[in-house]
Structures are given as structure tokens and as C-alpha cells.
N, C-alpha and C positions, 0 to 999 in steps of 0.2 A: 201465502195461508199463515194462519196465526195459530202457533204452536200451544197447546195446552198446557196450561201449569200443573205440572206433576203434586200430588198430593203430599206431603210429607207426613210420616207415622204421625207426629204430635198433633196434626191438624186433625188427623183422624181418629185419633185416640179422644180427645176432644170434642170433635163433633158426636163421636157414637155416646161417649159418657153422657153428655147432656142429652140426647136421645133416649137413653137405656136409664138415666137416673132420673128422667122425668116419669118416666112407668113406674118405675120402683117406689117412688116418694109419692105419686099420687094414684096409683090403681094399686098395685098389688101383683104378685104374678097370678097369671090363670091356671088353675090345675085344668086338664084335659075336659072338656064342657058335659061329656057323660062315660064316666068311668064304669068300665066292665066289673062284672059282679065278680067279688071275691073269689081266686081258685086256692085249690087245696095245697099244701106246701108239697114239696117233691116227696116222694117215700124214702124209708131210710131209718134205722133207730135214734131215737130223741136221747140227747145226753142225759135229759132231766126230766121227772114228771113236772108237767107243768099245767096247768087250768087251760080252757080254750079263751082264745082272744074272743073280745064281744065283737058282736055284729058291727059291719063296718062296710059303707060305700065303696071304700078304697079298695083298688085290683091288689093282689098278693105283692107285686114289684112295688106299687107304693107304699103299701105296707113297711116292705123292706127299707126303701129309701127313708122312709119316716123315721125309723128307729135308728139307722145309720146317722142319719143327720139331729135328732133329737138327743139322744142318749150317747152320742158320739161326735166326732169330728168329721163325719161326711167318710163316704165308700174311698177304700182303695181300688185298685183295678183288682178284679175278682172278688170282694169281698160281697157285693151282690149274690152273685152266684152261691156262694157259699153259705149266706146266711137262709138262702130258697131254700139249699137243701138240709140244712139243720133245723129249720122251722123258726118263724120272728118269736113264737114263745118262747121256745127254747134258748133260741140267742140272748132274749130278754135276762132270763134265769142264770143263765151264766153270768152274765154282767152283772147281774146283783149278787155273785159270790165270788167277786174278783180275787180273793184269797186262792181260788183253786184254780187260778189261770196262770199260768207259765208265761213270762213276759221277757224271753232272752234277748230278743232284737233291742228294746230300750233300754234294757241294762247293760249291754253291751256300748250302747253310746254314751250314756250316762258314766260311765266308769272312766272315761277321758276328764271328764270335769273330776274337780277335788273339792270346790265349795259347797254343795249340797249336801255332801255328809260331813263336813268339817264344826266343831263344837264353835259356839262363840269365843272362847279364849283364843283357840288357835286361829279363828279368824282376825282376832284383833293383833296378833304376833303378825299374820302375814301381810294383813292390810291396813297398817296403821293410818290414824286420819293424820291427813297431811299438816294441820295445825302442831299436832302433838309432836310431829317429827321436825318441824321446824323450830319448838322450843327447846327440842333434844340436841340440835345441831347435827341432825341426819339428814342425808341426802335421801329421797323416795326413790327407788328404782319404778321404773315403767312397769314391772310386772307386780309392783306394790299397790297399784292406783284401788282406791276404792269400788272406782267405776268398774274393775275389773271382776270384783267381789259381784256385784250388782248384775254384770254381764253374763257369768256362768251361771246364776240361778234362771236368770231370763233365757238363758239357751235350755238349762234343762225344763222348762215349762214347755216350751213349743216341742223341743223332743219326746215329751212326754205325750204330748195332745196328738203327733204327726203320728210316732209309731208302737206307742201302747196298745197292747191287747184289751187291757184293760181300760174300754172306753169310756163307760160310765163312771167308773172311779175318779178318772179325770175331769170330767165334767161336772161332777160334785165336788172334787177339790177346788174347781174354778170357781163354785158356785160361793161354798163357806168362805174362799180367800176373799172374796167379794164382799159380803155379807158381815165379815169380822174384819173389814179391811185396815190395813196397817201401813203407812207411807214410807217407802225405804230410804227415801231422802231426807229424813228428822235424823240426822247425826248419827250416834251409836247404835240408832235403831238395825241399822243395816246388818249388822253382825248377828244381831239375834234372828232374821228373818229365815235363816235356811232352817234353823231350830223350831220355828213358830211352825212351818209348813210341814217340818217332817214329825215332830213330836204332838203339836197340839190339833192341826186340821187333817190332816193324811190318815190318821189312825182312825178319826171318827167320824169320816165323811158319809159314811153309812150306817153309824152306828146309832148310837142313844143322845138326843138333842142336849139333855142335862150332862153329859158326859163331856161333849164337845163344848158346850157353854162354861164350864168349870176349867178347861185345858186351856182354853182361851183366857178365860178371867186371871190365870192363877200365871200366864207367861210374861216373861219379861218384855217379850216386845209389846205385847198389847198395854202392860205397864206404863211402859217406858213412852209409846206413841201417846197415850193419854194423860201422861202427869200423873197418873196413879200413884206411880211410886214414891212420888215425893208428898203425897197427902196424909196429913197427919192432925191429931186433935186439936184445937184450939188452944188448949190448954197443958199442950205437950212439951215437955221439958227434955231434949235432947243432949243439948250440949253442942248442938251444931246448926246451921243456918236450913230451914226447912219455910216450905211456903205458906205452913198451915192446911185447911181444908181445901180440897180440890173434887170439883164436883164434874169435873171432863168425864170419865169411865162412867160414873154413876148417871148421867145424863145419857150417854150414848146405849148403854145395857138397856135402860127402859125405852129409850124411842126408837133403836136402831136395831139391836140384836133381840128384843123381846118383843114388850107390848105393844109398840108403834105409837104412832104419835097421837091417835086416837084410842090409846089403850087403857083409860080411866084413872092413869097417875095423876098427881099433883106435884108442883113444886117441891113442897114439904115431903114427898116421898124421895124424892130426888136427893134433899139434903140427908135424909136419914139413911137412905142407901149408902151415899159417899160416907158418912158416918161408920157405918157399918164396916165397909172396906179401907178405913185407917189402919197402916199397919202392914197392909199387904205390900210389899217391898222387893227389892232386888238385892239381893245379898252382895256388898261390896265392901271390900275393906278399907278403904278411905269416905268419909262422910261425902257424901253429895257427888260421888264418881261412879255412877254404873257401867263405867266401862271396863270393867275386871272382867266381863263375862258371867258374870254369877248367875245364879238360879233362881227362882222364888223364896221367899223367905218370911215369915210374918215377925214383926218386929213390936211385940207389948208394949213398949214405951209409947209408940206413937199411937197405938188404939186409942180411941175412944170408946169409954166404960160406962157414959152415960146411958137410959133408958132411949130407948126410940121405937119409933110406929111406923110398920113401912108396910103399906097396902091394907091398911085394916088390922094388921097382926102386931101384937104387944112383943117388944125384944127388952126384956128386963135389964137392969144395970149389972154390970160387973162382968158380961160376956168379953170374948175374945175374938181368936179365928173364927172360930165356927158362926159367928154374926154373918160374915161375907157367905160361908157356904147355905146356911138358910136363907139369906136373901135368893142367892141363884135357886135355890128350890123353890122358893114361891113364885118368882118370875118365870121360871122354865114350865110351871105346871099351870100357869095361867090361862085362864081361855082367849086371852086377848093374844097371848103367844102364840096359841094353837093357830088361830086365824092368820096371823102376820107370816109364820113359816108354811102356812097352807097356800097363802096367796103368792108368796115369794116365788114357791116350788111351781107351783100351776103356772105362773107366769114365765117363767124359765123352761118348762119342757111343754106347755101347751099354746099361751095366747098372751100378748100383751096386757089382755083386759081378760082374765081368764073368766071363764062361767062362772056367778055365784053358786050355783047349786055345786059344781065340783068342788070349790073352794070349803064351802060347808061339810061336803063329804070327806074330803082330805082332813079337815079340821078336826072333825069326830074323831078319824083314826088316830090322830096326834094324840087325844085326849085318852082314848081308848088303849091304845101301846104305850104310853108313858115316851111320847117323843122317840117314836123307833124309825129314824129316817127312813131304811129300808121299807118298813112298811107303807112311808107315806110315797116313796116313789113308786112302789108297786099298787097302791093305789090308783096313783094318777095313771101310769102306762096301762092298765087294765080298766080303764075307764072308755065309757063310750065317747066321751070329748076328746082323749087323745086321738083316736083314730077317726076323727068326723072329718068331713071336706074342709070345713071351717079353720080347722087347726091344721091343714097340710102346706107345707111352705107359707106358713102365716108369720114366721120369725124372720126380722132381718139379721143376719150374721154380725156380730160384733169384729172387728177387726181381728182378733185372734181366732177367732170360729173361722172366718172368712180366708185368712192365711193358711192356717192348718188344715183348713178342707181342700184348699187347692193342691199345698204340696202334696196332700196325701191322692188326690184326685189323679194326678198326673204321676203318681208312683217316684216322687223326688228323691233323691238323696242330699241332705242337707247334712249341715252342722248344727244349722238354727240361730248362728253366730250374728255379729253387728251388722252385717247387712240386713238379714232378716229383722233385726231388733229397731233399727232406723226404719224400716216398713212401717212396721207397728207404731211407731212413734208419729211419723208422718200420718197415720190412719187416724190419730188420736187417742190408741190405747195403749202407751208404754207399760210394760207388764211391774206390778209392784208398783208404780208410779200415782196412784190415785190420791193427790194429798188429803181430801173430805173423809170422814169417817164412813159416808153414804159411799164409798166405790166406785165402782163406773155404772152407768146405767144400762137398764135391761129392756129397752123401749126402743121403736125402729128410730123415732125422729134423732134421737141421739147419735146416730151413726149414719143418714141420709144426706149430710149436705154435700153442694156440690164439689168442695174439696176433697172431702173424703172418699168420693165414689171415684173422682180423679186419681185421688192415690192410689186406691185398688187397681184399677185399670192400668196405670203405670207398674204397679206391683207385677200383676198379671203377664204385660209383656215382656218385661225383665226374666222372669220365671220362666215364660214357654221360649223365649229367646235364647237361654242358657247365658243370660247376661247377669245373674245374681252371684257374686262370689261365691265358692265354698258350696252351690247348690247347683245340681243338675239335671235335667230331664231328659227322658227317651220318647219322643212325641212319634216316632217313626212304629214304636209297639203298638201304639195308641192305632194309629190311621192307616199303617200299611203302605201299600205303594200308590193310592190312589193320587189321581194329579188333577181330578175334578174338582173345583175349587167348593162347588155346594155337596159333592160327595165327602169331601173331608169334614165341612162342616155338620154334615149329618151323623159321620162316624164318630164325631167330638161331644155330638148334643147327646146320642145315645152315651158313651163314656162318662161325661162329666154331669151329664142333667137325667140321665134314665130316659131319653129320648123323649123329654115333654118340654115342650117350649111353645109359648104363646102366639098367635099368628101375630102379631106387633112385632115380637121380639124376632121371629124369624124373619120379617119383611124389613127391619132395621139391619139383621146381618146379610141378608140378600143383597139389600144395596150396598154396603161396606164389601160386600166381596166383588162386585166391579171396581172397587178404587185399584187406583195403579199401586200404590203401596201394598195393598195385601197381592194383587196379581205378579207383583215386580216386572210387569210389561213397561217396553220402551218404544220408541218409535222405530228403535233398531231391531229390535226382538219384540214384537207384540203378543205373542205366544209363551212367554217364559212360566216356568212352572209356578206355582203358587206359594204364598211363604204361610207355611203352615202355622210358625209360631204365632203370626198376626190370628190369625185364624182362631187358633187356641186361646189368645187374648181374649178377642173379643166372646166368646163362649163363656169365658171366665168370667169377663166382666158382663153378663147379660144379668135381669131382673131374677131369673130364674134363680144361677148359681151365688146370686147375694142373699137370698132366703135357705132355709132349714125348715 
């Protein structure tokens, strides 16, 4: 008799990722065909007074899952029930006021890290550039590696996503870090990066867009990334070597940060904006060396004092630092900026191609509130489009969203260190490492390659099997003592997917559950207990879990 060839776990992973990946890339996840009518939230006093949510075809459970996935990084064990008790609207309002939320769990984990709170000067002393130590004849100790600096910052980003109670704030910090992207791998920029997030992005993530834009424009991280700190008037005499007028920041300010590529500006506007920002630089004791860790400073000797015209507005000769601020005022309040920010926020929170009517309403709120980001988010979340069937599980998770949501769903205990960061690298989203000013894409096609999906399932397998160093999960707490493979799968589908799975996914899972690699069966022990970790990995690898 010919013995059957056992299925290796790797073979199973490849087979399943191909089956589920095709479903994800070509079809999208199916919500239940006929959602039940919305039901009222359980009783109990609301924490805040909130308006009623708009009518929606989604059930109350689906609304809960939707907000936890769109305004956060997915539910932890017990989160769905907690939001149901509080009420979806009340939970949203608490997230819109993160300053009122205590966050002891993540703060305790962040306290083990030093980099996120260090100043640029302190970081330069602790993590000197390799070429600098070589020139000084010093030997760099392993703990002084610049990679360790970035590693701690990457750890902090994942820890906040996984453990923070201020989920919406973390989503918005990620959104703005990507919108105002800087590349950690560009020389001395890494020393400014913790302060960039801490001082420019985080305080304004739900504030006013003009304040955020100004904080970014003045921060040494952005000045260094786009070489704006080197930009001087063509006729400036500084007694030091400079590169002349540099239009990098002006170009990205108009194209990416505010008006957009079709925002109605001209190349002449780019040049005039660049001239308005000459003299905006980094304080440094030695000419041409930003590595002292200094802050923003205006150097009047470098400023172009000639007349300028920006977006049809005249700037008379003789101006100074205020010209840059006035340029920021103009672009921050331009109608094209309102449309761009409304589109990008709606894309992040609703759909890859957000409904034009929603974008127009949100752009109007931007104009009416002078760019109040909190008001923009509220306008999106309280829209019928947000709670529509079309928006439900319509967004493919980025690698960070997938990783954080998997860690949260399984109640993992992790330090988010190098193994987790290597996983994000393998999926195509190393944190703080997008080289282009555009940042990472926020569309499905960027994250649905076969290689990327395989990396996700490999991570899911390592996580569920407790093979990810410095990370542990307790699957027994989720599945209990169930020994039936389909029963285990059903429990995991409820815990990880809210009980919703398409017939196609269930068929693929049912076939996979018969594989010896899952059943752990052999010819000598044909009724061995199922491998719960492999079943959990398959559920985490399902198209439904790839979406939010």
C-alpha cells in the first residue's frame, strides 16, 4: 500500500495563502448577505452626551467591529463587549478626546525605552554616526548602533498601536506621520525623528491643520529631510558654502502637504514659496553641520528679501521670517487643501475611492472650521457613508495594521522588538523607512502581492505557535478545551472575525482542517489532537482578517 505523503506546514501555508490571497485580491470580503436590523446598545449611563448615529444597515455588532477596526487597530479580547455596553457613539466621543483617557498599560511599556523621550543632542551623544566615531579614532559599542535608535522608535510605534487606550489618536499620528513623511535613513535625520513625532505630529494630530503644518515646517526633521535648511537667497553672502535656492520643500509643501498635484499652482509659485522660506534653518555652531541637534532658527542673512507673488498674493520686498508663515497661511486655507485633506482622511477611514459627496462635505467642514481635524474626523464618522455596507471591511490592512490587529486579537504580550520589526520589513512596511516624501500607499493594491500575503501568514503562524521571540499568546484562553477542529475554528472565527466569514473562506478552512499538518495525525495516531496554532494562523490569514 502506498503511504500518503504528509503535508508539510510550509506546503499548507503556501496552498492556503494562494487560495485566500486570490479571494482577497480579486473579490474582496463578503459581509453577511442580509445584515439584521440595528439593535439598540445595552443599557447603562453614557460617559458623554453624544448625538445619535446615522441610520445604517449594519447590525450593532458590525458597527462595533467597524469602529474598532477603522478608528483603532482592531479589538482585543473583551473590547467588543465593552464597546457594546458603552455604546458606539459614546466610545467614538471618548476617542475624540484622548487627553481624558488614562493610558497606564502602554506608558508602563514605553517607560522601558529611552529613545522616544530623548532630545536630538542626547541622541547624538548616545548613538554617534559610525563615520564620526571612525574619524575620532573611537570604537563604537554595540549598544551605540544607530540602528538601535531607530529600533526603539519602531518598538514604541507598535507598542502604542497594540496597547494604547487612545486608539484613534494613534491612528491619526500614523496618518500624519505618513502625510508629512520623513525618511529615518537619511543621515542625521534619525536624531530629530523622536522629537518630530513628539513635538510636531502628536500634539496636533487632532488639532488644527494650520498648527500642524507650521510645526512640521519649522521642525529640523523636515528641514533636514528636504534640504530646506540649506536653502539661501541666490545673492546671499554668508561666508560659508551653501547650495543656493532649494525648491524641494516648496514643491512637496504644495504638491503633497497642501494643495495637491492638481491644486492650481504653477512652477513660478514653487519658486516663490522656496524664496519665502530661505533662512528657515537649523541652529548649528559649525557652518554646514546640522549634527549639533539644534532647533529651528531663522537666519536673516540667508533670506531672499525681494518681492514675491504666491498664489496671486503679493509679498512686498523687505520681508523676513513672516513670509514663510504667510505662505503657510495661504496654502493651509486654500480650497484645494481642504479637498486634499478631506480626500485623504476619507480614504483612510472609509474607502480607497471615497464617495465624492462625502469628500465635498468634509472639505466644507475644513473650510468652515479653519481646518479643525477633530471636526473633520467627526464629520466622516457621523456620515452614512462611514457606516454603509459598502464601507464595511472595505479597506485592506497595511502591514502595521495587520500586525497590530493580530497581536491585539490574540491578547499577545510582546515587546514589539526586532522579530516584530523584521516581520514588518518582510511585509513591505518598515516603520519610518519610506524613502519618498509620498510615504506608504493607502490603497489595497500596495499590500496584496503574493509575497506580502505569504509573509502575513508566516507571521500569523509564528505568532499563534508562540515562535516569535519576546512575544507570547494564550490560545487556550480563546478556544477553551474544544478538541474538534471545526469547533476550534468556529470559536476562533467568533473571537478574531466577529463570527463573520464568507462561504468561500469557510470552504478553504474546512479543507485545510482535514490536512495532517493541522490534525497532527499520523498512521500510528490517526486521532491526535488538532494543532490549535495552525487553525488560528489560518483564521488570521483569512481575507476577512486582512480587511478592516
